[in-house]
CHARMM internal coordinates of N, CA and C (Angstrom, degrees):
IC EDIT
DIST 1 N 1 CA 1.4490
DIST 1 CA 1 C 1.5226
ANGL 1 N 1 CA 1 C 108.42
DIST 1 C 2 N 1.3062
ANGL 1 CA 1 C 2 N 116.59
DIHE 1 N 1 CA 1 C 2 N 134.25
DIST 2 N 2 CA 1.4567
ANGL 1 C 2 N 2 CA 122.80
DIHE 1 CA 1 C 2 N 2 CA 174.92
DIST 2 CA 2 C 1.5097
ANGL 2 N 2 CA 2 C 108.06
DIHE 1 C 2 N 2 CA 2 C -124.45
DIST 2 C 3 N 1.3128
ANGL 2 CA 2 C 3 N 116.12
DIHE 2 N 2 CA 2 C 3 N 130.36
DIST 3 N 3 CA 1.4550
ANGL 2 C 3 N 3 CA 119.78
DIHE 2 CA 2 C 3 N 3 CA 179.58
DIST 3 CA 3 C 1.5257
ANGL 3 N 3 CA 3 C 107.94
DIHE 2 C 3 N 3 CA 3 C -133.00
DIST 3 C 4 N 1.3166
ANGL 3 CA 3 C 4 N 116.62
DIHE 3 N 3 CA 3 C 4 N 125.82
DIST 4 N 4 CA 1.4583
ANGL 3 C 4 N 4 CA 122.07
DIHE 3 CA 3 C 4 N 4 CA 175.13
DIST 4 CA 4 C 1.5197
ANGL 4 N 4 CA 4 C 107.56
DIHE 3 C 4 N 4 CA 4 C -93.79
DIST 4 C 5 N 1.3137
ANGL 4 CA 4 C 5 N 115.58
DIHE 4 N 4 CA 4 C 5 N 118.03
DIST 5 N 5 CA 1.4640
ANGL 4 C 5 N 5 CA 120.87
DIHE 4 CA 4 C 5 N 5 CA 179.42
DIST 5 CA 5 C 1.5145
ANGL 5 N 5 CA 5 C 107.43
DIHE 4 C 5 N 5 CA 5 C -115.69
DIST 5 C 6 N 1.3171
ANGL 5 CA 5 C 6 N 116.15
DIHE 5 N 5 CA 5 C 6 N 121.11
DIST 6 N 6 CA 1.4583
ANGL 5 C 6 N 6 CA 121.24
DIHE 5 CA 5 C 6 N 6 CA 178.79
DIST 6 CA 6 C 1.5202
ANGL 6 N 6 CA 6 C 108.77
DIHE 5 C 6 N 6 CA 6 C -107.73
DIST 6 C 7 N 1.3207
ANGL 6 CA 6 C 7 N 115.41
DIHE 6 N 6 CA 6 C 7 N 122.41
DIST 7 N 7 CA 1.4574
ANGL 6 C 7 N 7 CA 121.33
DIHE 6 CA 6 C 7 N 7 CA -178.20
DIST 7 CA 7 C 1.5219
ANGL 7 N 7 CA 7 C 109.41
DIHE 6 C 7 N 7 CA 7 C -128.67
DIST 7 C 8 N 1.3008
ANGL 7 CA 7 C 8 N 115.90
DIHE 7 N 7 CA 7 C 8 N 148.51
DIST 8 N 8 CA 1.4550
ANGL 7 C 8 N 8 CA 120.53
DIHE 7 CA 7 C 8 N 8 CA 173.62
DIST 8 CA 8 C 1.5182
ANGL 8 N 8 CA 8 C 107.80
DIHE 7 C 8 N 8 CA 8 C -89.94
DIST 8 C 9 N 1.3205
ANGL 8 CA 8 C 9 N 116.58
DIHE 8 N 8 CA 8 C 9 N 117.65
DIST 9 N 9 CA 1.4596
ANGL 8 C 9 N 9 CA 120.37
DIHE 8 CA 8 C 9 N 9 CA 178.98
DIST 9 CA 9 C 1.5164
ANGL 9 N 9 CA 9 C 110.50
DIHE 8 C 9 N 9 CA 9 C -76.10
DIST 9 C 10 N 1.3035
ANGL 9 CA 9 C 10 N 116.56
DIHE 9 N 9 CA 9 C 10 N 121.10
DIST 10 N 10 CA 1.4654
ANGL 9 C 10 N 10 CA 120.59
DIHE 9 CA 9 C 10 N 10 CA 178.56
DIST 10 CA 10 C 1.5160
ANGL 10 N 10 CA 10 C 110.84
DIHE 9 C 10 N 10 CA 10 C -123.86
DIST 10 C 11 N 1.3293
ANGL 10 CA 10 C 11 N 116.65
DIHE 10 N 10 CA 10 C 11 N 14.67
DIST 11 N 11 CA 1.4546
ANGL 10 C 11 N 11 CA 120.17
DIHE 10 CA 10 C 11 N 11 CA -179.60
DIST 11 CA 11 C 1.5141
ANGL 11 N 11 CA 11 C 110.81
DIHE 10 C 11 N 11 CA 11 C 101.71
DIST 11 C 12 N 1.3118
ANGL 11 CA 11 C 12 N 115.83
DIHE 11 N 11 CA 11 C 12 N 174.66
DIST 12 N 12 CA 1.4690
ANGL 11 C 12 N 12 CA 119.52
DIHE 11 CA 11 C 12 N 12 CA -177.99
DIST 12 CA 12 C 1.5245
ANGL 12 N 12 CA 12 C 111.81
DIHE 11 C 12 N 12 CA 12 C -67.91
DIST 12 C 13 N 1.3062
ANGL 12 CA 12 C 13 N 115.75
DIHE 12 N 12 CA 12 C 13 N 149.60
DIST 13 N 13 CA 1.4633
ANGL 12 C 13 N 13 CA 121.65
DIHE 12 CA 12 C 13 N 13 CA 176.94
DIST 13 CA 13 C 1.5052
ANGL 13 N 13 CA 13 C 107.68
DIHE 12 C 13 N 13 CA 13 C -107.61
DIST 13 C 14 N 1.3076
ANGL 13 CA 13 C 14 N 117.20
DIHE 13 N 13 CA 13 C 14 N 112.93
DIST 14 N 14 CA 1.4611
ANGL 13 C 14 N 14 CA 121.58
DIHE 13 CA 13 C 14 N 14 CA 178.17
DIST 14 CA 14 C 1.5114
ANGL 14 N 14 CA 14 C 109.02
DIHE 13 C 14 N 14 CA 14 C -85.99
DIST 14 C 15 N 1.3110
ANGL 14 CA 14 C 15 N 115.91
DIHE 14 N 14 CA 14 C 15 N 131.34
DIST 15 N 15 CA 1.4608
ANGL 14 C 15 N 15 CA 121.08
DIHE 14 CA 14 C 15 N 15 CA 177.60
DIST 15 CA 15 C 1.5182
ANGL 15 N 15 CA 15 C 109.23
DIHE 14 C 15 N 15 CA 15 C -91.15
DIST 15 C 16 N 1.3202
ANGL 15 CA 15 C 16 N 116.06
DIHE 15 N 15 CA 15 C 16 N 143.45
DIST 16 N 16 CA 1.4557
ANGL 15 C 16 N 16 CA 120.38
DIHE 15 CA 15 C 16 N 16 CA 177.73
DIST 16 CA 16 C 1.5273
ANGL 16 N 16 CA 16 C 109.17
DIHE 15 C 16 N 16 CA 16 C -133.89
DIST 16 C 17 N 1.3050
ANGL 16 CA 16 C 17 N 118.99
DIHE 16 N 16 CA 16 C 17 N 174.55
DIST 17 N 17 CA 1.4713
ANGL 16 C 17 N 17 CA 121.05
DIHE 16 CA 16 C 17 N 17 CA -176.06
DIST 17 CA 17 C 1.5218
ANGL 17 N 17 CA 17 C 114.68
DIHE 16 C 17 N 17 CA 17 C -55.11
DIST 17 C 18 N 1.3258
ANGL 17 CA 17 C 18 N 119.13
DIHE 17 N 17 CA 17 C 18 N -27.27
DIST 18 N 18 CA 1.4622
ANGL 17 C 18 N 18 CA 120.03
DIHE 17 CA 17 C 18 N 18 CA 179.74
DIST 18 CA 18 C 1.5373
ANGL 18 N 18 CA 18 C 111.95
DIHE 17 C 18 N 18 CA 18 C -71.04
DIST 18 C 19 N 1.3338
ANGL 18 CA 18 C 19 N 117.20
DIHE 18 N 18 CA 18 C 19 N -13.45
DIST 19 N 19 CA 1.4589
ANGL 18 C 19 N 19 CA 121.59
DIHE 18 CA 18 C 19 N 19 CA 178.19
DIST 19 CA 19 C 1.5308
ANGL 19 N 19 CA 19 C 112.53
DIHE 18 C 19 N 19 CA 19 C -81.28
DIST 19 C 20 N 1.3145
ANGL 19 CA 19 C 20 N 117.67
DIHE 19 N 19 CA 19 C 20 N -8.42
DIST 20 N 20 CA 1.4637
ANGL 19 C 20 N 20 CA 121.05
DIHE 19 CA 19 C 20 N 20 CA 179.68
DIST 20 CA 20 C 1.5185
ANGL 20 N 20 CA 20 C 111.24
DIHE 19 C 20 N 20 CA 20 C -69.95
DIST 20 C 21 N 1.3141
ANGL 20 CA 20 C 21 N 116.07
DIHE 20 N 20 CA 20 C 21 N 139.75
DIST 21 N 21 CA 1.4607
ANGL 20 C 21 N 21 CA 121.84
DIHE 20 CA 20 C 21 N 21 CA 175.46
DIST 21 CA 21 C 1.5212
ANGL 21 N 21 CA 21 C 107.38
DIHE 20 C 21 N 21 CA 21 C -70.80
DIST 21 C 22 N 1.3424
ANGL 21 CA 21 C 22 N 118.67
DIHE 21 N 21 CA 21 C 22 N 120.74
DIST 22 N 22 CA 1.4653
ANGL 21 C 22 N 22 CA 120.33
DIHE 21 CA 21 C 22 N 22 CA -176.18
DIST 22 CA 22 C 1.5263
ANGL 22 N 22 CA 22 C 113.49
DIHE 21 C 22 N 22 CA 22 C -62.82
DIST 22 C 23 N 1.3354
ANGL 22 CA 22 C 23 N 116.95
DIHE 22 N 22 CA 22 C 23 N -26.81
DIST 23 N 23 CA 1.4575
ANGL 22 C 23 N 23 CA 119.80
DIHE 22 CA 22 C 23 N 23 CA -179.96
DIST 23 CA 23 C 1.5196
ANGL 23 N 23 CA 23 C 112.29
DIHE 22 C 23 N 23 CA 23 C -86.49
DIST 23 C 24 N 1.3221
ANGL 23 CA 23 C 24 N 116.65
DIHE 23 N 23 CA 23 C 24 N -42.92
DIST 24 N 24 CA 1.4668
ANGL 23 C 24 N 24 CA 120.77
DIHE 23 CA 23 C 24 N 24 CA -175.82
DIST 24 CA 24 C 1.5212
ANGL 24 N 24 CA 24 C 113.34
DIHE 23 C 24 N 24 CA 24 C -94.00
DIST 24 C 25 N 1.3390
ANGL 24 CA 24 C 25 N 115.82
DIHE 24 N 24 CA 24 C 25 N -24.59
DIST 25 N 25 CA 1.4499
ANGL 24 C 25 N 25 CA 119.47
DIHE 24 CA 24 C 25 N 25 CA -179.59
DIST 25 CA 25 C 1.5199
ANGL 25 N 25 CA 25 C 113.52
DIHE 24 C 25 N 25 CA 25 C 75.25
DIST 25 C 26 N 1.3282
ANGL 25 CA 25 C 26 N 117.32
DIHE 25 N 25 CA 25 C 26 N 20.68
DIST 26 N 26 CA 1.4529
ANGL 25 C 26 N 26 CA 119.94
DIHE 25 CA 25 C 26 N 26 CA 179.70
DIST 26 CA 26 C 1.5263
ANGL 26 N 26 CA 26 C 111.13
DIHE 25 C 26 N 26 CA 26 C -136.52
DIST 26 C 27 N 1.3161
ANGL 26 CA 26 C 27 N 115.33
DIHE 26 N 26 CA 26 C 27 N 176.71
DIST 27 N 27 CA 1.4549
ANGL 26 C 27 N 27 CA 122.74
DIHE 26 CA 26 C 27 N 27 CA 178.48
DIST 27 CA 27 C 1.5207
ANGL 27 N 27 CA 27 C 107.35
DIHE 26 C 27 N 27 CA 27 C -126.30
DIST 27 C 28 N 1.3136
ANGL 27 CA 27 C 28 N 117.42
DIHE 27 N 27 CA 27 C 28 N 131.16
DIST 28 N 28 CA 1.4575
ANGL 27 C 28 N 28 CA 121.36
DIHE 27 CA 27 C 28 N 28 CA 174.41
DIST 28 CA 28 C 1.5290
ANGL 28 N 28 CA 28 C 107.71
DIHE 27 C 28 N 28 CA 28 C -111.43
DIST 28 C 29 N 1.3160
ANGL 28 CA 28 C 29 N 116.19
DIHE 28 N 28 CA 28 C 29 N 122.96
DIST 29 N 29 CA 1.4497
ANGL 28 C 29 N 29 CA 121.93
DIHE 28 CA 28 C 29 N 29 CA -178.44
DIST 29 CA 29 C 1.5193
ANGL 29 N 29 CA 29 C 109.05
DIHE 28 C 29 N 29 CA 29 C -98.52
DIST 29 C 30 N 1.3292
ANGL 29 CA 29 C 30 N 116.41
DIHE 29 N 29 CA 29 C 30 N 131.29
DIST 30 N 30 CA 1.4600
ANGL 29 C 30 N 30 CA 122.70
DIHE 29 CA 29 C 30 N 30 CA -179.12
DIST 30 CA 30 C 1.5243
ANGL 30 N 30 CA 30 C 110.57
DIHE 29 C 30 N 30 CA 30 C -66.26
DIST 30 C 31 N 1.3292
ANGL 30 CA 30 C 31 N 115.76
DIHE 30 N 30 CA 30 C 31 N 132.10
DIST 31 N 31 CA 1.4555
ANGL 30 C 31 N 31 CA 120.31
DIHE 30 CA 30 C 31 N 31 CA 174.47
DIST 31 CA 31 C 1.5236
ANGL 31 N 31 CA 31 C 111.79
DIHE 30 C 31 N 31 CA 31 C -121.75
DIST 31 C 32 N 1.3283
ANGL 31 CA 31 C 32 N 117.78
DIHE 31 N 31 CA 31 C 32 N 0.25
DIST 32 N 32 CA 1.4596
ANGL 31 C 32 N 32 CA 120.04
DIHE 31 CA 31 C 32 N 32 CA -179.75
DIST 32 CA 32 C 1.5268
ANGL 32 N 32 CA 32 C 111.43
DIHE 31 C 32 N 32 CA 32 C -97.95
DIST 32 C 33 N 1.3281
ANGL 32 CA 32 C 33 N 117.83
DIHE 32 N 32 CA 32 C 33 N -20.84
DIST 33 N 33 CA 1.4553
ANGL 32 C 33 N 33 CA 121.18
DIHE 32 CA 32 C 33 N 33 CA -179.44
DIST 33 CA 33 C 1.5178
ANGL 33 N 33 CA 33 C 114.77
DIHE 32 C 33 N 33 CA 33 C 84.51
DIST 33 C 34 N 1.3236
ANGL 33 CA 33 C 34 N 117.72
DIHE 33 N 33 CA 33 C 34 N 5.19
DIST 34 N 34 CA 1.4647
ANGL 33 C 34 N 34 CA 120.66
DIHE 33 CA 33 C 34 N 34 CA -176.93
DIST 34 CA 34 C 1.5261
ANGL 34 N 34 CA 34 C 113.82
DIHE 33 C 34 N 34 CA 34 C -99.86
DIST 34 C 35 N 1.3092
ANGL 34 CA 34 C 35 N 117.90
DIHE 34 N 34 CA 34 C 35 N -9.83
DIST 35 N 35 CA 1.4592
ANGL 34 C 35 N 35 CA 121.90
DIHE 34 CA 34 C 35 N 35 CA -173.29
DIST 35 CA 35 C 1.5326
ANGL 35 N 35 CA 35 C 112.81
DIHE 34 C 35 N 35 CA 35 C -65.45
DIST 35 C 36 N 1.3212
ANGL 35 CA 35 C 36 N 116.09
DIHE 35 N 35 CA 35 C 36 N 132.89
DIST 36 N 36 CA 1.4617
ANGL 35 C 36 N 36 CA 121.12
DIHE 35 CA 35 C 36 N 36 CA 175.32
DIST 36 CA 36 C 1.5246
ANGL 36 N 36 CA 36 C 110.94
DIHE 35 C 36 N 36 CA 36 C -72.38
DIST 36 C 37 N 1.3242
ANGL 36 CA 36 C 37 N 116.60
DIHE 36 N 36 CA 36 C 37 N -17.74
DIST 37 N 37 CA 1.4656
ANGL 36 C 37 N 37 CA 120.19
DIHE 36 CA 36 C 37 N 37 CA 179.18
DIST 37 CA 37 C 1.5273
ANGL 37 N 37 CA 37 C 110.67
DIHE 36 C 37 N 37 CA 37 C -110.54
DIST 37 C 38 N 1.3418
ANGL 37 CA 37 C 38 N 116.24
DIHE 37 N 37 CA 37 C 38 N 30.85
DIST 38 N 38 CA 1.4609
ANGL 37 C 38 N 38 CA 121.77
DIHE 37 CA 37 C 38 N 38 CA 179.27
DIST 38 CA 38 C 1.5154
ANGL 38 N 38 CA 38 C 110.38
DIHE 37 C 38 N 38 CA 38 C -50.97
DIST 38 C 39 N 1.3027
ANGL 38 CA 38 C 39 N 120.66
DIHE 38 N 38 CA 38 C 39 N 135.07
DIST 39 N 39 CA 1.4561
ANGL 38 C 39 N 39 CA 128.30
DIHE 38 CA 38 C 39 N 39 CA 16.65
DIST 39 CA 39 C 1.5269
ANGL 39 N 39 CA 39 C 114.77
DIHE 38 C 39 N 39 CA 39 C -88.30
DIST 39 C 40 N 1.3186
ANGL 39 CA 39 C 40 N 117.36
DIHE 39 N 39 CA 39 C 40 N 10.16
DIST 40 N 40 CA 1.4553
ANGL 39 C 40 N 40 CA 119.48
DIHE 39 CA 39 C 40 N 40 CA -178.30
DIST 40 CA 40 C 1.5208
ANGL 40 N 40 CA 40 C 110.95
DIHE 39 C 40 N 40 CA 40 C -96.27
DIST 40 C 41 N 1.3054
ANGL 40 CA 40 C 41 N 116.24
DIHE 40 N 40 CA 40 C 41 N 146.53
DIST 41 N 41 CA 1.4594
ANGL 40 C 41 N 41 CA 122.32
DIHE 40 CA 40 C 41 N 41 CA 179.08
DIST 41 CA 41 C 1.5244
ANGL 41 N 41 CA 41 C 109.74
DIHE 40 C 41 N 41 CA 41 C -73.50
DIST 41 C 42 N 1.3413
ANGL 41 CA 41 C 42 N 115.79
DIHE 41 N 41 CA 41 C 42 N 135.22
DIST 42 N 42 CA 1.4669
ANGL 41 C 42 N 42 CA 120.03
DIHE 41 CA 41 C 42 N 42 CA 175.00
DIST 42 CA 42 C 1.5285
ANGL 42 N 42 CA 42 C 111.16
DIHE 41 C 42 N 42 CA 42 C -122.04
DIST 42 C 43 N 1.3358
ANGL 42 CA 42 C 43 N 116.29
DIHE 42 N 42 CA 42 C 43 N 12.23
DIST 43 N 43 CA 1.4640
ANGL 42 C 43 N 43 CA 120.75
DIHE 42 CA 42 C 43 N 43 CA 179.07
DIST 43 CA 43 C 1.5156
ANGL 43 N 43 CA 43 C 113.77
DIHE 42 C 43 N 43 CA 43 C 89.40
DIST 43 C 44 N 1.3288
ANGL 43 CA 43 C 44 N 118.05
DIHE 43 N 43 CA 43 C 44 N 1.74
DIST 44 N 44 CA 1.4620
ANGL 43 C 44 N 44 CA 121.23
DIHE 43 CA 43 C 44 N 44 CA -178.48
DIST 44 CA 44 C 1.5189
ANGL 44 N 44 CA 44 C 112.73
DIHE 43 C 44 N 44 CA 44 C -61.19
DIST 44 C 45 N 1.3351
ANGL 44 CA 44 C 45 N 117.42
DIHE 44 N 44 CA 44 C 45 N -21.92
DIST 45 N 45 CA 1.4613
ANGL 44 C 45 N 45 CA 120.35
DIHE 44 CA 44 C 45 N 45 CA -179.66
DIST 45 CA 45 C 1.5276
ANGL 45 N 45 CA 45 C 112.21
DIHE 44 C 45 N 45 CA 45 C -61.48
DIST 45 C 46 N 1.3157
ANGL 45 CA 45 C 46 N 116.76
DIHE 45 N 45 CA 45 C 46 N -17.35
DIST 46 N 46 CA 1.4688
ANGL 45 C 46 N 46 CA 119.38
DIHE 45 CA 45 C 46 N 46 CA 178.09
DIST 46 CA 46 C 1.5240
ANGL 46 N 46 CA 46 C 111.79
DIHE 45 C 46 N 46 CA 46 C -63.77
DIST 46 C 47 N 1.3543
ANGL 46 CA 46 C 47 N 116.79
DIHE 46 N 46 CA 46 C 47 N -21.00
DIST 47 N 47 CA 1.4614
ANGL 46 C 47 N 47 CA 121.64
DIHE 46 CA 46 C 47 N 47 CA 178.41
DIST 47 CA 47 C 1.5267
ANGL 47 N 47 CA 47 C 112.34
DIHE 46 C 47 N 47 CA 47 C -63.37
DIST 47 C 48 N 1.3319
ANGL 47 CA 47 C 48 N 116.89
DIHE 47 N 47 CA 47 C 48 N -25.01
DIST 48 N 48 CA 1.4606
ANGL 47 C 48 N 48 CA 119.96
DIHE 47 CA 47 C 48 N 48 CA -174.45
DIST 48 CA 48 C 1.5279
ANGL 48 N 48 CA 48 C 112.98
DIHE 47 C 48 N 48 CA 48 C -82.61
DIST 48 C 49 N 1.3221
ANGL 48 CA 48 C 49 N 118.13
DIHE 48 N 48 CA 48 C 49 N -3.34
DIST 49 N 49 CA 1.4652
ANGL 48 C 49 N 49 CA 120.77
DIHE 48 CA 48 C 49 N 49 CA 177.36
DIST 49 CA 49 C 1.5218
ANGL 49 N 49 CA 49 C 108.70
DIHE 48 C 49 N 49 CA 49 C -58.33
DIST 49 C 50 N 1.3018
ANGL 49 CA 49 C 50 N 116.46
DIHE 49 N 49 CA 49 C 50 N 132.28
DIST 50 N 50 CA 1.4494
ANGL 49 C 50 N 50 CA 120.43
DIHE 49 CA 49 C 50 N 50 CA 178.72
DIST 50 CA 50 C 1.5156
ANGL 50 N 50 CA 50 C 114.41
DIHE 49 C 50 N 50 CA 50 C 91.74
DIST 50 C 51 N 1.3400
ANGL 50 CA 50 C 51 N 117.47
DIHE 50 N 50 CA 50 C 51 N 3.54
DIST 51 N 51 CA 1.4618
ANGL 50 C 51 N 51 CA 119.00
DIHE 50 CA 50 C 51 N 51 CA 175.27
DIST 51 CA 51 C 1.5290
ANGL 51 N 51 CA 51 C 108.51
DIHE 50 C 51 N 51 CA 51 C -65.06
DIST 51 C 52 N 1.3188
ANGL 51 CA 51 C 52 N 116.40
DIHE 51 N 51 CA 51 C 52 N 143.37
DIST 52 N 52 CA 1.4547
ANGL 51 C 52 N 52 CA 121.74
DIHE 51 CA 51 C 52 N 52 CA 178.57
DIST 52 CA 52 C 1.5151
ANGL 52 N 52 CA 52 C 110.67
DIHE 51 C 52 N 52 CA 52 C -94.76
DIST 52 C 53 N 1.3181
ANGL 52 CA 52 C 53 N 116.55
DIHE 52 N 52 CA 52 C 53 N 142.31
DIST 53 N 53 CA 1.4611
ANGL 52 C 53 N 53 CA 122.97
DIHE 52 CA 52 C 53 N 53 CA 178.69
DIST 53 CA 53 C 1.5250
ANGL 53 N 53 CA 53 C 110.10
DIHE 52 C 53 N 53 CA 53 C -58.12
DIST 53 C 54 N 1.3375
ANGL 53 CA 53 C 54 N 117.51
DIHE 53 N 53 CA 53 C 54 N 134.77
DIST 54 N 54 CA 1.4511
ANGL 53 C 54 N 54 CA 122.12
DIHE 53 CA 53 C 54 N 54 CA 176.34
DIST 54 CA 54 C 1.5144
ANGL 54 N 54 CA 54 C 115.49
DIHE 53 C 54 N 54 CA 54 C 79.08
DIST 54 C 55 N 1.3287
ANGL 54 CA 54 C 55 N 118.02
DIHE 54 N 54 CA 54 C 55 N 5.16
DIST 55 N 55 CA 1.4657
ANGL 54 C 55 N 55 CA 121.85
DIHE 54 CA 54 C 55 N 55 CA -180.00
DIST 55 CA 55 C 1.5272
ANGL 55 N 55 CA 55 C 108.83
DIHE 54 C 55 N 55 CA 55 C -107.23
DIST 55 C 56 N 1.3298
ANGL 55 CA 55 C 56 N 116.35
DIHE 55 N 55 CA 55 C 56 N 137.45
DIST 56 N 56 CA 1.4656
ANGL 55 C 56 N 56 CA 120.91
DIHE 55 CA 55 C 56 N 56 CA 177.63
DIST 56 CA 56 C 1.5216
ANGL 56 N 56 CA 56 C 108.85
DIHE 55 C 56 N 56 CA 56 C -93.93
DIST 56 C 57 N 1.3324
ANGL 56 CA 56 C 57 N 114.79
DIHE 56 N 56 CA 56 C 57 N 140.52
DIST 57 N 57 CA 1.4619
ANGL 56 C 57 N 57 CA 120.31
DIHE 56 CA 56 C 57 N 57 CA 179.56
DIST 57 CA 57 C 1.5154
ANGL 57 N 57 CA 57 C 109.43
DIHE 56 C 57 N 57 CA 57 C -131.37
DIST 57 C 58 N 1.3247
ANGL 57 CA 57 C 58 N 115.24
DIHE 57 N 57 CA 57 C 58 N 154.34
DIST 58 N 58 CA 1.4569
ANGL 57 C 58 N 58 CA 121.48
DIHE 57 CA 57 C 58 N 58 CA 170.04
DIST 58 CA 58 C 1.5287
ANGL 58 N 58 CA 58 C 106.03
DIHE 57 C 58 N 58 CA 58 C -125.41
DIST 58 C 59 N 1.3051
ANGL 58 CA 58 C 59 N 115.45
DIHE 58 N 58 CA 58 C 59 N 140.99
DIST 59 N 59 CA 1.4645
ANGL 58 C 59 N 59 CA 121.90
DIHE 58 CA 58 C 59 N 59 CA 179.74
DIST 59 CA 59 C 1.5140
ANGL 59 N 59 CA 59 C 108.05
DIHE 58 C 59 N 59 CA 59 C -115.65
DIST 59 C 60 N 1.3424
ANGL 59 CA 59 C 60 N 115.85
DIHE 59 N 59 CA 59 C 60 N 120.82
DIST 60 N 60 CA 1.4545
ANGL 59 C 60 N 60 CA 121.51
DIHE 59 CA 59 C 60 N 60 CA 178.40
DIST 60 CA 60 C 1.5198
ANGL 60 N 60 CA 60 C 109.02
DIHE 59 C 60 N 60 CA 60 C -137.16
DIST 60 C 61 N 1.3025
ANGL 60 CA 60 C 61 N 115.93
DIHE 60 N 60 CA 60 C 61 N 128.16
DIST 61 N 61 CA 1.4687
ANGL 60 C 61 N 61 CA 121.90
DIHE 60 CA 60 C 61 N 61 CA 178.15
DIST 61 CA 61 C 1.5286
ANGL 61 N 61 CA 61 C 112.24
DIHE 60 C 61 N 61 CA 61 C 52.02
DIST 61 C 62 N 1.3221
ANGL 61 CA 61 C 62 N 115.92
DIHE 61 N 61 CA 61 C 62 N 38.04
DIST 62 N 62 CA 1.4606
ANGL 61 C 62 N 62 CA 120.84
DIHE 61 CA 61 C 62 N 62 CA 177.58
DIST 62 CA 62 C 1.5141
ANGL 62 N 62 CA 62 C 115.27
DIHE 61 C 62 N 62 CA 62 C 81.22
DIST 62 C 63 N 1.3384
ANGL 62 CA 62 C 63 N 117.34
DIHE 62 N 62 CA 62 C 63 N -0.20
DIST 63 N 63 CA 1.4644
ANGL 62 C 63 N 63 CA 121.25
DIHE 62 CA 62 C 63 N 63 CA 179.40
DIST 63 CA 63 C 1.5233
ANGL 63 N 63 CA 63 C 110.10
DIHE 62 C 63 N 63 CA 63 C -103.99
DIST 63 C 64 N 1.3327
ANGL 63 CA 63 C 64 N 116.00
DIHE 63 N 63 CA 63 C 64 N 142.77
DIST 64 N 64 CA 1.4620
ANGL 63 C 64 N 64 CA 121.46
DIHE 63 CA 63 C 64 N 64 CA 177.17
DIST 64 CA 64 C 1.5241
ANGL 64 N 64 CA 64 C 108.87
DIHE 63 C 64 N 64 CA 64 C -104.90
DIST 64 C 65 N 1.3348
ANGL 64 CA 64 C 65 N 115.24
DIHE 64 N 64 CA 64 C 65 N 131.08
DIST 65 N 65 CA 1.4608
ANGL 64 C 65 N 65 CA 120.88
DIHE 64 CA 64 C 65 N 65 CA 175.66
DIST 65 CA 65 C 1.5151
ANGL 65 N 65 CA 65 C 108.82
DIHE 64 C 65 N 65 CA 65 C -126.24
DIST 65 C 66 N 1.3167
ANGL 65 CA 65 C 66 N 115.91
DIHE 65 N 65 CA 65 C 66 N 143.67
DIST 66 N 66 CA 1.4575
ANGL 65 C 66 N 66 CA 122.10
DIHE 65 CA 65 C 66 N 66 CA 176.11
DIST 66 CA 66 C 1.5251
ANGL 66 N 66 CA 66 C 108.07
DIHE 65 C 66 N 66 CA 66 C -78.79
DIST 66 C 67 N 1.3252
ANGL 66 CA 66 C 67 N 117.27
DIHE 66 N 66 CA 66 C 67 N 139.60
DIST 67 N 67 CA 1.4565
ANGL 66 C 67 N 67 CA 123.04
DIHE 66 CA 66 C 67 N 67 CA -179.78
DIST 67 CA 67 C 1.5245
ANGL 67 N 67 CA 67 C 108.04
DIHE 66 C 67 N 67 CA 67 C -118.13
DIST 67 C 68 N 1.3247
ANGL 67 CA 67 C 68 N 116.59
DIHE 67 N 67 CA 67 C 68 N 125.02
DIST 68 N 68 CA 1.4645
ANGL 67 C 68 N 68 CA 120.11
DIHE 67 CA 67 C 68 N 68 CA -179.58
DIST 68 CA 68 C 1.5199
ANGL 68 N 68 CA 68 C 112.27
DIHE 67 C 68 N 68 CA 68 C -76.47
DIST 68 C 69 N 1.3334
ANGL 68 CA 68 C 69 N 116.44
DIHE 68 N 68 CA 68 C 69 N -40.29
DIST 69 N 69 CA 1.4667
ANGL 68 C 69 N 69 CA 119.80
DIHE 68 CA 68 C 69 N 69 CA 178.86
DIST 69 CA 69 C 1.5153
ANGL 69 N 69 CA 69 C 109.40
DIHE 68 C 69 N 69 CA 69 C -154.18
DIST 69 C 70 N 1.3133
ANGL 69 CA 69 C 70 N 115.09
DIHE 69 N 69 CA 69 C 70 N 157.28
DIST 70 N 70 CA 1.4606
ANGL 69 C 70 N 70 CA 121.93
DIHE 69 CA 69 C 70 N 70 CA 179.64
DIST 70 CA 70 C 1.5163
ANGL 70 N 70 CA 70 C 108.07
DIHE 69 C 70 N 70 CA 70 C -115.52
DIST 70 C 71 N 1.3361
ANGL 70 CA 70 C 71 N 116.21
DIHE 70 N 70 CA 70 C 71 N 126.29
DIST 71 N 71 CA 1.4561
ANGL 70 C 71 N 71 CA 121.92
DIHE 70 CA 70 C 71 N 71 CA 178.74
DIST 71 CA 71 C 1.5183
ANGL 71 N 71 CA 71 C 106.54
DIHE 70 C 71 N 71 CA 71 C -117.59
DIST 71 C 72 N 1.3263
ANGL 71 CA 71 C 72 N 116.03
DIHE 71 N 71 CA 71 C 72 N 129.31
DIST 72 N 72 CA 1.4528
ANGL 71 C 72 N 72 CA 119.88
DIHE 71 CA 71 C 72 N 72 CA 179.00
DIST 72 CA 72 C 1.5189
ANGL 72 N 72 CA 72 C 110.10
DIHE 71 C 72 N 72 CA 72 C -116.97
DIST 72 C 73 N 1.3252
ANGL 72 CA 72 C 73 N 115.31
DIHE 72 N 72 CA 72 C 73 N 153.52
DIST 73 N 73 CA 1.4548
ANGL 72 C 73 N 73 CA 121.39
DIHE 72 CA 72 C 73 N 73 CA 176.13
DIST 73 CA 73 C 1.5097
ANGL 73 N 73 CA 73 C 108.29
DIHE 72 C 73 N 73 CA 73 C -116.78
DIST 73 C 74 N 1.3057
ANGL 73 CA 73 C 74 N 116.03
DIHE 73 N 73 CA 73 C 74 N 148.34
DIST 74 N 74 CA 1.4499
ANGL 73 C 74 N 74 CA 119.90
DIHE 73 CA 73 C 74 N 74 CA 177.41
DIST 74 CA 74 C 1.5018
ANGL 74 N 74 CA 74 C 110.49
DIHE 73 C 74 N 74 CA 74 C -89.13
END
COOR INIT
IC SEED 1 N 1 CA 1 C
IC BUILD
């Protein structure tokens, strides 16, 4: 599986007690890059279920599309 995650770096995010989930008492940090509440996990990683090994995907507006190649510009 290959996933291109583009993020805007704005510096480190310090977690504090207000970041705790009042029901669960914990914090889940996003590691897939798809969360709408980044840097916190919102369950968006469930979208990646069924990804095939070696295939690139892009996720936009909740839809998954296969990507044949990635071209970047400087």
